C-alpha positions in Angstrom: 151.2 -92.9 71.9 148.7 -94.1 74.5 146.3 -96.6 73.0 142.9 -97.8 74.2 139.6 -96.4 75.3 140.5 -93.1 76.9 137.2 -91.3 77.6 138.9 -88.0 78.5 140.8 -88.0 75.2 137.8 -89.2 73.3 135.4 -86.4 74.5 138.2 -83.8 74.3 138.9 -84.8 70.7 135.5 -85.3 69.3 133.2 -83.0 71.3 132.4 -79.4 70.6 130.8 -77.4 73.4 129.4 -74.7 71.1 125.7 -75.3 70.5 125.6 -78.3 72.8 123.4 -77.0 75.5 120.3 -76.3 73.3 120.4 -79.8 71.8 120.9 -81.4 75.2 118.0 -79.4 76.6 115.8 -80.4 73.6 116.7 -84.1 74.3 115.9 -83.6 78.0 112.5 -82.0 77.2 111.7 -84.9 74.8 112.5 -87.4 77.5 110.4 -85.5 80.0 107.6 -85.3 77.6 107.6 -89.0 77.1 108.0 -89.7 80.8 105.1 -87.3 81.8 103.0 -87.9 78.7 102.6 -84.2 78.0 101.3 -83.9 74.5 98.9 -81.1 73.8 97.6 -81.5 77.3 96.7 -85.2 77.1 97.1 -87.3 80.2 99.9 -89.8 80.5 97.3 -92.4 81.6 94.8 -91.9 78.8 95.8 -93.9 75.7 93.8 -93.2 72.5 92.8 -96.2 70.4 92.0 -96.7 66.7 91.2 -99.6 64.4 94.2 -100.6 62.3 92.1 -101.2 59.1 89.1 -99.0 59.9 86.0 -100.0 61.9 85.2 -103.7 61.1 81.9 -104.8 59.7 82.3 -108.2 61.3 83.8 -108.7 64.8 84.6 -111.8 66.8 87.0 -110.4 69.4 90.5 -108.9 69.5 93.5 -108.6 71.7 96.0 -105.7 71.6 98.9 -104.2 73.5 99.4 -100.6 74.8 102.6 -99.1 76.2 102.7 -96.6 79.1 105.3 -94.0 80.1 107.6 -95.2 82.9 106.0 -94.6 86.3 102.5 -93.7 84.9 100.6 -96.9 85.7 101.2 -99.0 88.8 101.3 -102.8 88.4 98.0 -103.5 90.2 95.9 -101.3 87.9 92.9 -102.6 86.0 91.8 -100.8 82.8 88.7 -99.4 81.3 87.7 -98.2 77.9 86.3 -94.7 78.1 84.1 -93.2 75.4 81.0 -91.2 74.7 78.8 -94.1 76.0 80.6 -94.3 79.4 83.2 -96.7 80.5 83.7 -100.5 80.1 86.2 -102.5 82.2 88.3 -104.7 80.0 90.2 -107.9 80.7 93.8 -106.9 81.0 97.2 -108.4 81.9 100.8 -107.1 81.9 103.2 -107.8 79.1 106.2 -105.9 80.4 107.2 -103.7 83.3 109.7 -100.8 83.7 112.6 -101.2 86.1 110.5 -99.3 88.8 107.8 -102.0 88.6 105.3 -99.8 86.7 103.6 -101.1 83.6 105.5 -100.7 80.4 103.1 -102.8 78.2 99.6 -104.0 79.0 97.5 -106.4 77.0 93.7 -106.2 76.6 90.9 -108.3 75.3 87.8 -106.9 73.7 84.9 -109.3 73.3 81.8 -108.8 71.1 79.8 -108.3 74.3 82.2 -105.6 75.5 82.1 -103.9 72.1 78.4 -103.5 72.2 78.7 -101.9 75.7 81.0 -99.2 74.3 78.7 -98.4 71.4 79.9 -100.7 68.6 83.0 -100.9 66.4 82.8 -97.3 65.2 82.8 -96.0 68.8 85.5 -98.4 70.0 88.0 -96.8 67.7 87.4 -93.5 69.3 87.8 -94.7 72.9 90.6 -94.1 75.3 92.1 -96.8 77.5 92.7 -95.8 81.1 93.9 -97.4 84.3 91.1 -98.0 86.8 92.5 -98.9 90.2 91.9 -102.6 90.0 88.5 -102.4 88.3 87.9 -105.6 86.3 85.1 -106.7 83.9 82.1 -108.4 85.4 81.0 -111.9 84.7 82.1 -115.5 85.2 85.2 -116.9 83.6 84.7 -118.6 80.2 86.3 -121.9 81.1 85.7 -124.6 83.7 88.0 -127.6 84.2 87.2 -131.2 85.0 89.6 -134.2 85.4 89.3 -135.1 81.7 88.4 -131.9 79.9 88.2 -128.1 79.7 84.7 -126.8 79.0 84.3 -123.3 77.5 81.1 -121.3 77.2 81.1 -117.9 75.4 77.3 -117.6 75.5 76.5 -118.4 71.9 79.2 -121.2 71.7 80.2 -124.1 73.9 83.3 -126.2 73.4 84.7 -129.3 75.1 88.5 -129.8 74.9 89.7 -133.2 76.1 92.9 -133.3 78.2 94.4 -136.3 76.3 93.8 -138.4 73.2 93.9 -137.4 69.6 91.2 -134.7 69.3 91.6 -131.0 69.7 88.0 -130.6 70.6 85.3 -133.1 71.4 82.4 -130.9 70.5 81.7 -127.3 69.5 78.1 -126.4 69.9 75.8 -123.5 69.4 73.3 -122.8 72.1 73.8 -126.4 73.4 73.1 -128.1 70.1 76.1 -130.2 69.0 77.3 -128.9 65.6 81.0 -129.9 65.2 82.6 -133.0 66.6 86.0 -134.7 66.9 88.3 -132.0 65.7 91.6 -133.6 64.9 94.9 -132.9 63.2 96.0 -135.1 60.4 99.2 -135.5 58.4 99.7 -137.5 55.2 103.3 -138.6 54.2 104.9 -140.6 51.4 107.9 -142.7 52.5 110.6 -143.5 50.0 113.0 -144.9 52.6 113.4 -148.2 50.8 114.0 -146.8 47.3 115.5 -143.9 45.5 113.5 -144.6 42.4 111.0 -141.7 42.2 109.0 -143.6 39.6 107.9 -146.2 42.1 104.8 -145.7 44.3 105.9 -144.7 47.8 104.4 -146.0 51.0 101.6 -143.7 52.2 101.4 -143.1 56.0 98.6 -141.4 57.8 99.2 -139.6 61.1 96.8 -138.2 63.7 97.7 -135.5 66.2 98.3 -137.0 69.6 97.8 -134.6 72.5 100.6 -134.5 75.2 99.6 -131.5 77.3 96.6 -129.3 77.5 96.9 -126.0 79.4 94.3 -123.3 80.2 96.6 -120.4 79.7 94.1 -117.7 80.3 90.6 -117.8 81.7 88.8 -114.5 82.1 85.3 -113.1 81.7 86.1 -111.8 78.2 88.8 -114.1 76.8 90.1 -117.7 77.3 93.0 -119.4 75.7 93.7 -123.1 75.6 97.1 -124.4 74.6 97.6 -127.9 73.3 100.9 -129.5 72.5 101.8 -132.9 71.0 102.9 -134.6 67.8 101.4 -136.6 65.0 101.4 -140.4 65.4 100.7 -143.2 63.0 99.5 -146.8 63.7 103.1 -147.9 64.4 103.5 -145.1 67.0 106.0 -143.2 64.9 105.8 -139.5 65.9 106.4 -136.6 63.5 105.9 -132.9 63.2 105.5 -131.7 66.8 102.7 -129.1 67.1 101.4 -126.3 69.3 97.8 -125.3 68.8 96.1 -122.4 70.7 92.3 -122.1 70.8 90.9 -118.6 71.4 87.5 -117.8 72.8 85.7 -114.5 73.4 82.5 -113.8 75.3 79.6 -113.2 73.0 81.4 -114.7 70.1 80.3 -117.8 68.1 83.8 -118.1 66.8 86.9 -120.2 67.7 90.3 -119.0 66.4 93.1 -121.6 66.2 96.7 -120.7 65.8 98.5 -123.8 64.6 102.3 -124.2 64.7 104.3 -127.2 63.7 108.0 -128.1 63.6 109.5 -130.0 60.7 111.5 -133.0 62.1 111.6 -135.6 59.3 114.3 -136.6 56.8 113.4 -134.7 53.6 115.3 -137.2 51.5 113.0 -140.1 52.5 109.8 -138.6 53.9 107.6 -136.3 51.8 104.7 -134.6 53.5 101.6 -134.8 51.4 99.0 -133.2 53.6 98.7 -131.2 56.8 95.2 -130.5 58.0 92.5 -130.0 60.6 89.4 -132.3 60.2 86.1 -132.2 62.0 82.7 -133.8 61.6 79.5 -131.8 61.1 76.2 -133.5 61.8 73.5 -132.7 59.2 69.8 -133.2 59.2 66.9 -132.3 57.0 66.5 -133.0 53.3 69.4 -132.9 50.9 68.1 -129.9 49.0 68.3 -127.9 52.2 72.0 -128.6 52.7 74.3 -125.8 51.5 77.9 -125.4 50.5 79.7 -122.1 50.1 83.2 -121.0 49.1 84.4 -117.4 48.9 86.8 -115.9 46.4 89.5 -113.4 47.3 87.5 -110.9 45.3 84.5 -111.3 47.6 82.5 -113.4 45.2 80.7 -116.5 46.6 80.3 -119.9 45.0 76.9 -121.2 46.4 75.2 -124.5 45.8 72.9 -127.0 47.5 73.9 -130.6 47.9 70.8 -131.5 45.8 69.7 -128.7 43.5 66.2 -127.7 42.7 67.2 -125.3 39.9 67.7 -126.1 36.2 65.6 -129.3 36.3 63.1 -130.3 33.6 60.4 -129.6 36.1 60.6 -126.4 38.2 59.3 -126.1 41.7 58.6 -122.4 41.0 60.7 -119.3 41.0 60.1 -118.5 44.7 61.2 -121.9 45.8 64.3 -121.8 43.5 65.2 -118.4 44.8 64.8 -119.5 48.4 67.1 -122.5 47.9 69.8 -120.4 46.2 69.6 -118.0 49.2 69.9 -120.9 51.6 66.5 -120.3 53.1 64.0 -123.0 54.2 62.1 -124.6 51.4 59.3 -127.2 51.4 60.0 -130.9 51.8 60.0 -133.2 48.7 56.4 -134.3 49.4 55.3 -130.7 49.8 56.8 -129.7 46.4 54.2 -131.7 44.5 53.7 -135.3 43.3 56.5 -135.1 40.6 59.1 -134.0 43.2 57.7 -136.4 45.8 58.3 -139.3 43.4 61.2 -138.3 41.3 63.5 -135.9 43.3 65.5 -139.0 44.3 66.8 -139.2 40.8 68.4 -135.8 41.0 72.0 -136.5 42.0 73.1 -135.3 45.5 76.7 -134.0 45.4 78.1 -134.8 48.8 81.8 -134.2 48.2 83.4 -130.8 47.3 87.1 -129.9 46.9 88.6 -126.4 46.7 92.2 -126.6 45.6 94.6 -123.7 45.4 97.8 -125.3 44.0 99.4 -122.0 43.0 98.9 -118.3 44.0 97.1 -117.6 40.8 94.6 -120.4 40.2 92.1 -122.4 42.1 89.5 -125.0 41.1 86.3 -126.3 42.7 85.2 -129.8 41.9 82.4 -132.0 43.3 81.2 -135.5 43.1 78.2 -137.5 44.4 80.1 -139.9 46.6 83.3 -141.9 46.9 83.9 -144.2 43.9 82.3 -141.8 41.5 84.0 -139.3 39.2 84.7 -135.6 40.0 83.1 -132.9 37.8 84.6 -129.4 37.4 82.4 -126.8 39.1 84.3 -123.5 39.0 87.7 -121.9 38.5 89.2 -118.7 39.6 92.4 -116.9 40.4 92.5 -116.7 44.2 90.2 -118.3 46.8 89.9 -116.6 50.2 90.0 -120.0 51.9 86.6 -119.3 53.6 83.6 -121.6 53.2 80.4 -122.7 54.8 78.5 -126.0 55.3 75.0 -126.1 56.8 71.3 -125.9 56.5 68.8 -123.0 56.9 68.9 -123.9 60.6 72.6 -123.1 60.9 76.0 -124.5 60.2 79.7 -123.7 60.3 81.7 -121.1 58.5 85.4 -121.9 58.3 88.5 -120.3 57.0 92.3 -120.4 56.6 94.0 -117.1 56.8 96.4 -116.3 53.9 95.0 -119.2 52.0 96.3 -118.5 48.5 99.4 -116.7 49.8 100.4 -119.9 51.6 99.7 -122.3 48.7 99.2 -125.2 48.2 96.1 -125.2 50.2 92.9 -127.1 50.0 89.4 -127.4 51.6 87.5 -130.7 51.4 83.8 -131.3 52.3 82.9 -135.0 52.3 79.7 -137.0 52.8 77.4 -134.0 52.9 74.7 -136.3 51.6 74.8 -138.4 54.8 73.9 -137.7 58.4 77.5 -136.6 59.2 79.7 -134.7 56.9 83.4 -134.0 57.4 85.3 -130.8 56.7 89.1 -130.9 56.2 91.0 -127.6 56.2 94.3 -128.5 54.5 97.3 -126.2 55.3 99.2 -128.3 52.8 97.0 -129.6 50.0 97.2 -133.4 49.4 96.0 -132.9 45.8 99.2 -130.8 45.1 102.7 -132.2 44.8 104.3 -133.4 48.0 106.4 -131.1 50.1 110.0 -131.5 48.8 112.6 -129.9 51.2 115.6 -131.8 49.9 118.8 -129.7 49.4 118.6 -128.0 46.0 122.2 -129.1 45.2 124.4 -132.1 46.1 127.3 -130.1 47.6 129.0 -129.4 44.3 132.1 -131.1 45.5 132.7 -128.7 48.3 134.3 -131.2 50.5 137.0 -129.1 52.1 137.1 -125.7 53.9 139.2 -124.2 51.1 136.6 -125.3 48.4 133.8 -124.0 50.5 135.5 -120.6 50.8 136.1 -120.5 47.0 132.4 -121.2 46.4 131.4 -118.5 48.9 133.4 -116.1 46.8 131.3 -116.7 43.7 127.8 -117.6 44.8 127.8 -115.9 48.3 126.5 -119.2 49.7 128.3 -120.7 52.7 128.0 -124.4 52.3 129.0 -127.1 54.7 127.9 -130.8 54.7 125.1 -131.4 57.2 124.1 -127.8 57.6 121.7 -127.5 54.6 118.8 -129.0 56.4 115.2 -127.9 57.2 115.3 -130.0 60.4 113.8 -127.9 63.2 112.2 -125.1 61.1 108.6 -124.2 61.9 105.4 -122.8 60.4 102.4 -121.1 62.0 99.0 -120.9 60.4 95.7 -119.4 61.5 92.2 -121.0 61.2 88.8 -119.9 62.3 85.6 -121.8 62.9 82.3 -119.9 63.4 78.9 -121.4 64.2 76.0 -119.6 62.5 72.3 -119.7 63.3 71.3 -119.5 59.6 72.9 -119.8 56.2 74.8 -116.5 55.7 74.0 -114.3 52.7 76.9 -113.8 50.3 77.6 -110.4 51.8 77.7 -111.8 55.3 80.0 -114.7 54.3 82.3 -112.2 52.4 82.4 -110.1 55.6 83.4 -113.1 57.6 86.1 -113.9 55.1 87.5 -110.4 55.3 87.6 -110.6 59.1 89.5 -113.9 58.8 92.1 -112.5 56.4 92.5 -109.2 58.2 91.5 -109.7 61.9 90.2 -106.5 63.4 93.1 -105.0 65.4 93.0 -102.1 67.9 96.2 -100.1 68.1 97.5 -97.1 69.9 98.6 -94.4 67.4 102.2 -93.7 66.8 102.1 -90.5 68.8 101.2 -92.4 71.9 103.8 -95.1 71.3 106.4 -92.4 71.0 105.2 -90.7 74.1 105.6 -93.9 76.1 109.2 -94.1 75.0 109.2 -97.6 73.5 110.9 -99.3 70.5 114.1 -97.3 70.7 114.8 -93.6 69.9 115.3 -94.3 66.1 111.7 -93.6 65.0 109.0 -91.0 65.4 105.6 -90.4 63.9 105.7 -88.5 60.6 105.1 -84.8 61.1 102.2 -83.0 59.4 103.3 -80.6 56.8 107.0 -81.3 56.9 109.6 -78.9 55.3 110.2 -79.5 51.6 113.4 -81.5 52.2 111.7 -83.7 54.8 108.6 -84.0 52.6 110.8 -85.4 49.8 112.3 -87.9 52.1 108.8 -88.9 53.3 107.8 -89.4 49.6 110.7 -91.8 49.0 110.0 -93.7 52.2 106.6 -94.4 50.8 108.0 -95.2 47.4 110.4 -97.9 48.6 107.8 -99.5 50.8 105.2 -99.5 47.9 107.8 -100.9 45.5 108.5 -103.9 47.8 104.8 -104.4 48.5 104.2 -104.5 44.7 107.2 -106.8 44.2 105.7 -109.4 46.5 102.7 -109.6 44.1 104.6 -109.2 40.8 107.3 -111.7 41.7 104.9 -114.1 43.5 106.8 -114.3 46.8 104.2 -116.7 48.1 104.0 -120.2 49.4 103.7 -122.2 52.6 107.4 -121.8 53.4 108.0 -118.5 51.7 105.2 -116.1 52.4 106.3 -113.1 54.4 109.9 -113.0 53.1 111.4 -110.9 50.3 114.4 -111.5 48.0 117.9 -110.2 48.7 119.4 -108.9 45.5 118.3 -108.2 41.9 119.6 -109.6 38.6 119.0 -106.8 36.1 120.3 -109.0 33.2 117.5 -111.6 33.6 115.0 -109.0 35.0 114.5 -111.3 38.1 115.6 -111.3 41.6 118.4 -113.8 42.2 116.1 -116.5 43.4 118.5 -119.3 42.4 121.9 -117.8 43.3 123.4 -118.9 46.6 123.3 -116.2 49.3 121.6 -113.7 47.1 118.1 -115.3 47.1 115.7 -115.2 50.1 116.5 -112.3 52.4 115.9 -113.9 55.9 115.7 -110.5 57.5 119.2 -109.6 56.4 120.3 -106.1 57.6 117.1 -105.6 59.6 114.5 -105.7 56.9 111.9 -106.6 59.5 112.9 -103.7 61.8 112.7 -101.4 58.8 109.1 -102.5 58.0 108.0 -102.1 61.7 109.7 -98.7 61.9 107.9 -97.6 58.8 104.6 -98.7 60.2 105.3 -96.8 63.5 106.4 -93.8 61.5 103.6 -93.8 58.9 100.7 -95.5 60.7 99.9 -97.4 57.4 97.8 -100.5 57.9 99.4 -102.2 54.8 102.9 -101.7 56.4 101.6 -103.4 59.6 100.3 -106.3 57.6 103.5 -106.7 55.6 105.6 -106.5 58.7 103.3 -109.0 60.5 103.7 -111.5 57.7 107.5 -111.1 57.8 107.5 -111.6 61.6 105.5 -114.8 61.2 107.9 -116.0 58.6 111.3 -115.0 60.0 110.5 -116.1 63.5 109.4 -119.5 62.4 110.9 -120.6 59.0 114.3 -118.9 59.3 115.1 -120.4 62.7 115.9 -123.9 63.8 113.6 -124.6 66.8 114.9 -128.1 67.6 118.0 -130.1 66.7 121.7 -129.3 66.7 121.4 -125.8 65.4 118.5 -124.6 67.6 117.6 -121.9 68.4 119.8 -120.2 65.8 118.7 -118.7 62.5 120.0 -119.4 59.1 121.7 -116.8 56.9 120.0 -115.8 53.6 120.0 -118.5 50.9 118.1 -120.1 48.0 116.4 -122.2 50.6 115.6 -120.4 53.9 117.5 -123.0 55.9 120.2 -123.7 53.3 123.2 -121.7 54.5 125.7 -123.1 57.0 126.0 -119.9 58.8 123.7 -120.4 61.8 123.4 -117.2 63.6 121.9 -115.2 66.5 121.6 -112.2 64.2 118.9 -114.0 62.3 116.9 -115.3 65.3 117.3 -112.1 67.2 114.3 -111.3 69.5 114.5 -107.6 68.6 112.9 -108.2 65.2 109.8 -109.7 66.7 109.2 -107.5 69.8 107.1 -105.1 67.8 104.5 -107.7 66.8 104.4 -109.3 70.2 103.9 -106.0 72.1 101.4 -104.6 69.7 99.2 -107.8 69.6 100.2 -109.8 72.7 100.6 -112.8 70.4 101.4 -115.9 72.5 103.2 -117.8 69.8 105.7 -115.1 69.2 106.1 -114.8 72.9 107.1 -118.5 73.0 109.6 -118.0 70.2 111.2 -115.0 71.9 111.5 -117.1 75.1 113.3 -119.8 73.0 116.2 -117.3 72.6 117.0 -116.5 76.2 119.7 -119.1 76.4 120.5 -119.1 72.7 124.0 -117.8 73.3 124.9 -121.2 74.8 124.7 -122.7 71.4 127.8 -120.7 70.4 129.8 -123.3 72.4 129.2 -125.7 69.5 128.5 -123.3 66.5 130.7 -120.5 65.2 128.4 -118.0 63.6 130.9 -116.0 61.6 131.0 -118.2 58.5 134.3 -119.8 59.6 136.1 -116.5 59.2 138.5 -115.5 62.0 136.6 -117.0 64.9 137.6 -119.8 67.3 136.2 -121.5 70.4 137.6 -120.4 73.8 140.6 -122.5 74.8 139.8 -122.5 78.6 136.7 -123.9 80.2 134.6 -124.1 77.0 131.7 -125.6 78.9 131.0 -122.3 80.5 132.4 -119.8 77.9 131.7 -118.8 74.3 133.1 -116.4 71.9 130.5 -113.6 71.3 130.9 -110.7 69.0 129.9 -107.3 70.4 127.7 -106.6 67.4 125.5 -109.2 65.7 125.8 -111.7 68.5 125.6 -109.6 71.7 122.9 -107.4 70.1 120.7 -110.5 69.8 121.7 -111.8 73.3 120.9 -108.4 74.9 117.5 -108.3 73.0 116.6 -111.7 74.4 117.7 -110.8 78.0 116.1 -107.4 78.0 112.8 -108.8 76.7 112.8 -111.6 79.3 113.6 -109.2 82.1 110.8 -106.8 81.2 108.4 -109.6 80.6 109.1 -111.5 83.9 110.7 -108.9 86.2 113.3 -111.6 87.0 116.4 -109.6 88.2 118.7 -112.4 87.0 118.4 -111.2 83.5 119.0 -107.6 84.5 122.2 -108.6 86.2 123.4 -110.6 83.2 122.6 -107.5 81.0 124.5 -105.2 83.4 127.5 -107.5 83.6 127.7 -107.8 79.8 127.3 -104.0 79.4 129.9 -103.2 82.1 132.4 -105.7 80.7 132.0 -104.4 77.1 132.7 -100.9 78.4 135.7 -102.3 80.4 137.4 -103.6 77.3 140.6 -101.7 76.2 138.8 -100.4 73.2 135.2 -100.7 74.2 133.0 -101.8 71.3 136.0 -101.6 69.0 137.5 -104.6 70.7 135.0 -106.4 68.4 134.3 -109.6 70.4 135.1 -111.3 73.6 134.8 -114.5 75.6 131.6 -114.5 77.7 131.2 -116.4 80.9 127.8 -117.8 80.2 126.9 -118.2 83.8 127.1 -114.4 84.5 127.0 -112.7 81.1 130.4 -111.0 81.9 133.1 -110.8 79.2 136.6 -111.6 80.0 139.0 -108.6 79.6 140.8 -108.7 76.3 144.6 -108.6 76.8 145.7 -108.5 73.1 145.1 -104.9 72.5 143.5 -105.8 69.1 141.1 -103.4 67.5 138.4 -105.1 65.4 135.3 -103.5 63.8 132.8 -104.9 61.3 130.3 -103.0 59.2 127.7 -105.6 60.1 127.9 -105.1 63.8 125.3 -102.3 63.9 123.2 -103.6 61.0 121.1 -106.2 62.9 119.3 -104.3 65.6 122.3 -103.3 67.8 121.6 -99.5 67.6 117.9 -100.1 68.5 118.6 -102.4 71.5 121.4 -100.1 72.8 118.9 -97.2 72.5 116.4 -99.1 74.6 119.0 -100.2 77.1 120.2 -96.6 77.7 116.7 -95.7 78.6 116.0 -98.8 80.7 119.2 -99.8 82.3 121.6 -96.8 82.6 125.2 -97.9 82.8 127.3 -94.7 82.4 130.5 -96.5 81.2 128.4 -98.4 78.6 126.8 -95.2 77.4 130.3 -93.7 76.9 131.4 -96.8 75.0 128.4 -96.8 72.8 128.7 -93.1 72.0 132.4 -93.6 71.2 131.4 -96.3 68.7 128.6 -94.2 67.2 131.0 -91.2 66.7 134.3 -92.8 65.7 132.9 -95.3 63.2 132.1 -92.3 60.9 134.9 -90.1 62.1 138.0 -88.9 60.2 141.2 -91.0 60.3 142.8 -88.3 62.5 139.9 -88.5 65.1 140.1 -92.3 65.1 143.9 -92.1 65.5 143.6 -89.7 68.4 141.1 -91.8 70.3 142.1 -95.3 69.4 145.8 -95.0 68.5 145.0 -96.0 64.9 142.6 -95.3 62.1 139.9 -97.8 61.3 140.6 -97.9 57.6 137.8 -98.1 55.0 134.5 -99.1 56.6 131.4 -100.1 54.7 127.7 -99.2 55.2 128.4 -95.6 55.8 124.9 -94.6 55.0 123.4 -97.1 57.5 125.7 -95.8 60.2 124.5 -92.2 59.8 121.8 -92.7 62.3 124.3 -93.7 64.9 126.2 -90.5 64.3 122.9 -88.6 64.7 122.2 -90.5 68.0 125.6 -89.4 69.3 125.0 -85.8 68.2 121.6 -85.8 70.0 123.0 -87.4 73.2 126.0 -85.1 73.4 124.3 -82.0 72.2 126.5 -81.5 69.1 124.8 -79.9 66.1 127.9 -80.6 64.0 127.4 -84.3 64.3 123.7 -84.0 63.3 124.7 -82.1 60.2 127.4 -84.6 59.4 124.9 -87.4 59.8 122.6 -85.9 57.2 125.6 -85.3 54.8 126.7 -88.9 55.3 123.2 -90.2 54.8 122.6 -88.3 51.6 126.0 -89.2 50.2 124.6 -92.8 49.9 127.9 -94.6 50.4 127.1 -98.4 50.4 123.4 -97.5 50.3 120.9 -95.7 48.2 120.2 -92.2 46.7 117.0 -90.8 45.3 118.4 -91.6 41.8 118.2 -95.3 42.7 114.5 -95.1 43.4 113.3 -95.2 39.8 111.5 -98.1 38.2 110.6 -98.9 34.6 108.1 -101.2 33.1 109.5 -104.3 31.5 107.0 -105.8 29.1 106.5 -109.1 27.3 108.1 -110.7 25.3 111.3 -109.7 27.1 109.8 -111.1 30.3 107.1 -113.7 31.0 104.7 -111.0 32.1 104.9 -107.3 32.6 106.8 -106.3 35.7 108.2 -103.2 37.3 112.0 -103.1 37.7 114.2 -100.8 39.8 117.6 -102.0 38.7 119.6 -100.4 41.5 117.4 -101.4 44.4 118.6 -104.1 46.7 117.1 -105.2 50.0 120.2 -104.6 52.1 120.6 -101.0 51.1 116.8 -100.4 51.1 116.5 -101.6 54.7 119.4 -99.6 55.9 118.3 -96.5 53.9 114.8 -96.8 55.4 116.1 -97.2 58.9 118.5 -94.3 58.4 115.8 -92.0 57.0 113.3 -92.7 59.8 116.1 -92.5 62.4 117.4 -89.2 61.2 113.9 -87.7 61.0 113.5 -88.8 64.6 116.8 -87.5 65.9 117.8 -84.6 63.6 114.8 -83.3 61.6 115.6 -79.6 62.2 119.1 -80.1 60.8 118.0 -81.6 57.4 119.7 -79.8 54.6 117.3 -77.3 52.9 118.8 -77.8 49.5 117.8 -80.7 47.3 119.7 -83.8 48.4 121.0 -86.3 45.8 
C-alpha cells in the first residue's frame, strides 16, 4: 500500500461533497464580513469603544489597542475619537500591519486633557475611533532633551530624568514647585556565602540602582514614555538584579506611572534578597500638626493621622480646629491656637516614621514611632491594604501606590522623618520586615543522580529533575507603581478613588464584536450570542461556572505572592482537600495546556472585565516568572512544578508568544512587547537544550551549529508565534520568508504534520525532508496554541500545501482507524485529549464545508474523553474541622482538562454553533 501524505487519497477518503457548499459559502460570507466590516451597517473604519470596568471616577490617562479589518486603514492614517461632542484627534501609532501594509492593530493614548475635550469619562466610553487622514492632536511634545537629562512637562507636573547616575528622577514638581526628589531603586540582601549556619547573622548588603541607558521611547502631545535600564550596585561595585523601568506621562495629568521589571541573577543558596524598593524624598514645610499621613485599605477605608495630633489632648483647641486637622485642612499655627498650645504643644510627640507591612495576603499592620532610636507603637491592623498612601500638607503632597499590593505580598510602605524638613517614602515591592526571599531548591535532588533514576522519579511525582536545572536564575518579575502630586490633602473618598484607579487602571477596549469583525486572534472564538438556543445556553452557563470556580479558588486557596500571583494550580488532591501544591509536576500550572489562552478567549467571548483582569495577571506572571530571561536556559520557559522554575524541561511551549499577544495588542504594553521580542530567536536555544524531557529526542548529527531538532507541535507552534508576531510588528519580510519556508517544508514532509518533528535549518527556517518514513503524533502537539497560530497563519500567509497538511492533521487525528489507514498507511492507535481536539475537527469541517465533521466534533466534545463533562462541574462545601477553613471543592476539576474544555467549548460555538445537538449533552 502506498504510504505518505497523498492529498488526492486524503480528500477522496475523508471528504463528503453533500452539504459542503452551504458551509463553505457561510465561511466565505463570514470572511467577507470581517474583511468589509459589515455588521448591521457599521463602517469597517469606525471602531466602537467602551470602558472595561465602567466609566472611571478618577482618570490619569490610558493606552489601548484597536484592530482593523485587512485593507480598511492605510498605514499613514491618524485617528480621531468621534462622539456627541465632536471629534478629538488622538496620539496614535501602529502595533501591527497586515501583509498588504494596512493597519492590523493601532495603539492610542488618551490623556486627561483629551478626555475633557470629548465630554468626560462617561462620553469617552460611547465614542468611536476612526481614521482621519493623517490628522494628529495639537500641542507640543511632552518631553525635551538635553545632554544630561530628559525633561517632561504635562502641564500640572514636571519631571527631570537624568541620563546617568543612580536616580530614576531628579525631581518631580507640581506647577514648578519641587515636591519629590532623588527617586532611586534600592535592594537589600543578606549574604551567607561564608557560612551555612542559618543561626549566624549574615552580612547585610545595600544596593542602589545604577542607570546604564535612558531612552525616550515615545514623545507626543498626549503621552511620553521614558525607558531606563541598569542594575543594582553596592559599594564594592557588585551588580545584581538587572532592571528595566518605564515612566509614563500624560498631558493634563499630575501622575507618573512606573512599570518596574527586574531579573533574578543571584545564587539563591548564598544571597537572600531582603528588600526591593523605590525610595524618594519629599520636602515638607509648615508646622508638624499640618503634616498628614494616609493609608488606604482594600475595602476603601482610610487610616488618617497628622504627624503631631491636636485631638485627644488634655486641652482641646476646639471642635472646628480638630475637625479641620482630621480632614487635612489648614489650621492655625501653634501661637494662634492660644497660650497653652503656644507654650506646650512641643510636648506632644510628633510621629515622623510610619510603616505599613503586608506580610501575608490576609493581614497588615500599621506602626509608627517618633524617630529613629525610639520604639514603634502599634497603630492599626487589618486584613488587606490597598498599597496606596499619602504624605503632605494642606498645601499639597504626594499620593503613592503599588498595584496588587496584598496579592504580591510581602509588601511594605515606609514613611520616615516626616517630622523634619525632608521626609522619605519607600515603596517596598519585597518587604524588608518580612522574611528574606528564599528561592533555594525545595529538595536536594533525592538521589536522582542518573538518567534512569530521574525517569523513575518522573513516573511517581511527575517532576522532571536534573541537577543544575532547578534554578531561578534568569526569571523576572514586573510591578506597577504610581506617584501623583496633589494640590491639597485628599478627602478619604478622593484617596479611595485614586487607590481604585491604581489597582484597576481605566482601560478602553473595543468590544468583542469589533475584534471578531477585524479577524484577529484566530477563528477559535466569537462573542457570545444573545439568547442562544437551550443547548448553547447550557454550555454558556458552564463556561461561566468554570471561570467563576477558578476565580474563587484563587481567593480560597490564597494563590498569591510576589512570585506566584497570576498563576493557578495544576491538579487537585481530593484526599487532602487541597491542590497538589507540594507534589512534583502537579503543583503550579505554568500555563500548561493553554490556560492563559483559555482565559483570554473567555474574555473575548464573554466581555467580562473580571476575566480580562485574571488573564492580565496570568500574562504578567507567565511571561516573567515562568521564563528564563538570561542565562543558559534563556529564553525558554519551565514546565509546571512545585517551584515555577523547578522542572528540568525547559521549553518553548511555555514561553510561547501566542499566550501573551492578547494583552499586548489590547493594551500596547511595552514590557510584554519586549518579552515577545525575546522569543524571535528562541529556537536557537534548542541547539543546546532538548525540550522533550529527554524522551526520544536527540540533537542533529550534521552541522549542529546551524540546525536544531524542532517538533511540529509544541516547538514549531511557539516558533511560528514569535515569527508571525515580529513580522506583523515590524513588517520585516525576513520573518515572513522564514515562516513560509517552515510552512512549506512541514507540508513537504512525507506525512505532513504526522511526521512529528524535523531538523530545521535555523538560517532559513526550512525543515530538512524526513527520509525515515516514520509517523509520529503527540496529543500535546495541538495543546499549546498550535491550532490558534495555524488559524492566524491561514488568514495572514496563505500557503495552500500547508493548509492541506493542517486540515489533514485536524481531520485524521480524530478519524477512525480505517480512515487513518487509508490516508497514512497505518492507524494512529489510541490518542489522548480527544475532547481538546474536537475544535480542530470543527475547523476542518468549516474549512471544507462538511457538516458531518461539525456534528462529529460536537459528539467528540460532549463525550468528554480525556477532558470534562457537565457532571464534573459540581462543587461541594468542605467545612472545618475537616479543613483549616471552609472551602469549595470540585473533586474532578483539573486545570489541564478545564483549559482544553473551555477552549473547545468556545471554539465550537465559534465554528459550529448551528450544529450543536439539541438534546441534553452529558
